C-alpha positions in Angstrom: 11.9 12.4 -45.0 9.8 13.0 -48.5 10.6 14.2 -51.8 8.8 16.9 -53.5 5.8 15.9 -55.3 5.4 12.6 -53.4 2.3 13.1 -49.9 2.7 14.5 -46.8 3.2 11.0 -44.5 0.1 11.7 -41.9 1.3 12.7 -38.2 1.0 10.3 -35.6 -1.2 11.6 -32.6 0.6 11.1 -29.1 -1.4 8.6 -28.5 -1.2 6.4 -31.0 2.0 4.1 -29.3 -1.3 3.1 -27.2 -3.7 2.8 -28.8 -5.8 5.3 -27.5 -5.9 7.5 -30.5 -9.1 5.7 -31.8 -11.1 6.3 -28.6 -13.6 9.3 -27.6 -11.5 12.2 -26.0 -13.8 11.6 -22.4 -12.9 7.8 -22.3 -9.1 8.7 -22.6 -9.4 10.7 -19.9 -11.2 7.8 -18.1 -8.9 5.2 -19.1 -6.0 7.6 -18.1 -7.4 8.8 -14.5 -8.1 4.3 -13.8 -4.1 3.5 -15.1 -2.9 6.5 -12.7 -5.2 5.5 -9.9 -4.2 1.9 -10.0 -0.6 2.7 -10.1 -0.8 5.1 -7.0 -2.3 2.5 -5.2 0.1 0.2 -6.1 3.1 2.5 -5.2 1.7 3.7 -1.9 1.5 -0.3 -0.5 5.0 -0.8 -1.9 5.9 1.9 0.5 4.1 0.8 3.1 5.7 -2.5 3.1 9.2 -1.2 2.9 8.3 1.1 5.7 7.1 -1.7 7.7 10.6 -3.2 6.4 12.5 -0.1 7.6 10.6 0.1 11.0 11.6 -3.7 11.8 15.9 -2.6 11.1 15.2 -0.1 13.2 14.0 -2.5 16.2 16.3 -5.2 15.3 19.3 -3.0 15.6 18.7 -2.3 18.9 17.0 -5.2 20.1 14.8 -5.0 23.6 12.3 -8.2 24.9 10.0 -7.5 27.8 6.2 -8.8 27.9 3.3 -5.7 27.9 -0.3 -6.0 28.8 -2.6 -5.0 25.9 -4.6 -2.2 27.6 -7.2 -1.3 24.3 -7.1 -3.4 20.9 -9.7 -1.8 18.3 -9.4 -1.4 14.8 -7.2 1.4 14.2 -4.7 0.7 16.8 -4.1 -1.4 20.0 -2.3 0.0 22.5 0.3 -1.6 25.3 2.2 -1.0 28.1 5.4 -1.9 29.1 8.2 -1.7 31.5 12.2 -1.9 30.4 15.1 -3.5 32.1 15.3 0.0 33.2 12.4 0.8 34.8 10.5 3.1 32.8 7.3 2.6 31.8 6.2 3.1 28.3 2.9 3.2 25.9 3.6 3.9 22.7 0.7 6.2 21.4 0.8 4.9 18.0 0.0 1.3 19.9 2.3 -1.3 18.4 2.9 -3.4 15.2 1.4 -6.5 14.1 -1.3 -6.7 16.6 -4.2 -9.0 14.8 -5.5 -11.4 17.6 -5.0 -9.3 20.2 -7.3 -8.5 22.7 -7.6 -6.4 25.5 -5.7 -7.7 29.5 -4.0 -9.9 27.5 -0.3 -10.3 28.5 1.8 -11.0 25.6 5.8 -10.6 24.7 6.8 -7.5 22.4 10.1 -6.3 20.8 10.9 -2.4 21.3 13.7 -0.5 19.6 15.4 0.1 23.1 16.6 4.0 21.7 13.2 5.1 21.2 10.6 1.9 23.3 7.8 5.2 22.9 7.8 5.2 19.0 8.7 1.0 17.7 7.4 -1.8 19.1 6.1 -5.1 17.7 4.7 -8.0 19.0 7.6 -11.0 19.3 7.8 -13.3 16.4 6.0 -11.3 13.6 7.8 -9.0 11.7 7.5 -6.9 8.0 6.1 -10.2 6.0 2.5 -10.3 7.5 1.8 -6.7 5.8 2.2 -8.9 2.6 -1.3 -10.3 2.5 -3.4 -7.3 3.1 -1.8 -5.5 0.8 -1.2 -7.7 -1.4 -4.8 -8.5 -1.9 -5.5 -4.7 -1.8 -3.1 -4.3 -5.3 -5.0 -7.3 -6.9 -8.0 -5.9 -6.2 -7.5 -3.0 -7.5 -5.7 -4.3 -10.8 -8.5 -6.7 -10.9 -11.1 -3.6 -11.2 -9.0 -1.2 -13.0 -8.7 -4.4 -15.7 -12.3 -4.6 -15.9 -12.6 -0.5 -16.4 -10.0 -0.4 -18.8 -12.0 -3.4 -21.5 -14.9 -1.5 -20.6 -13.4 1.6 -21.7 -11.4 0.5 -24.5 -14.5 -1.8 -25.8 -15.8 -0.3 -28.9 -18.7 1.7 -28.9 -22.1 0.4 -30.3 -24.4 2.4 -31.9 -27.2 3.1 -29.6 -30.9 2.0 -31.1 -34.2 3.8 -30.8 
C-alpha cells in the first residue's frame, strides 16, 4: 500500500512468478506449448500403466488358467485362441495382454478373467510391471526433448549480425 505522494509499485506481470515475463510473447507461447505437451504425454503414460494394473486386478479377481494357440503375432496385436473348462472356444478380438516374443503357431499358457474370457487375457506370469520400461522410456525421452526445447526457448536472444 502506498501513501499519498509516494510512487506506486510497478504492477507485476502474471508471468513473473515463472520468469516468463522476460520472454518474447511468441517464445512464451511455444514454451507453454512444449511444457503442456510433455505433461500430457506423462499423464497419458501414467493412465495407461494404471489401466494395465486395473486389467490385471480384474483378471486376478476371477482367475482362470489354460493353454492357448497363438494365431497371429503382429505389431499391433497378438491373437490367441483357447478353450475354457466349460468347452467354450475364445479368441479375444483385441488380442492378448503382454505379448512380447510370441510367434504364430506357438502354444502358451494364458490367464484370463473367467467372467469375461473374450476380453481380458494375458500371458501367464506377466503383469502390468512390463509397461514400466516402455512408458518410462517414453516419458524420459519426452522430458529430455522438452528440457532441450525449454533451454533453447529461454536462452537470451542475440542480435542478428549482418
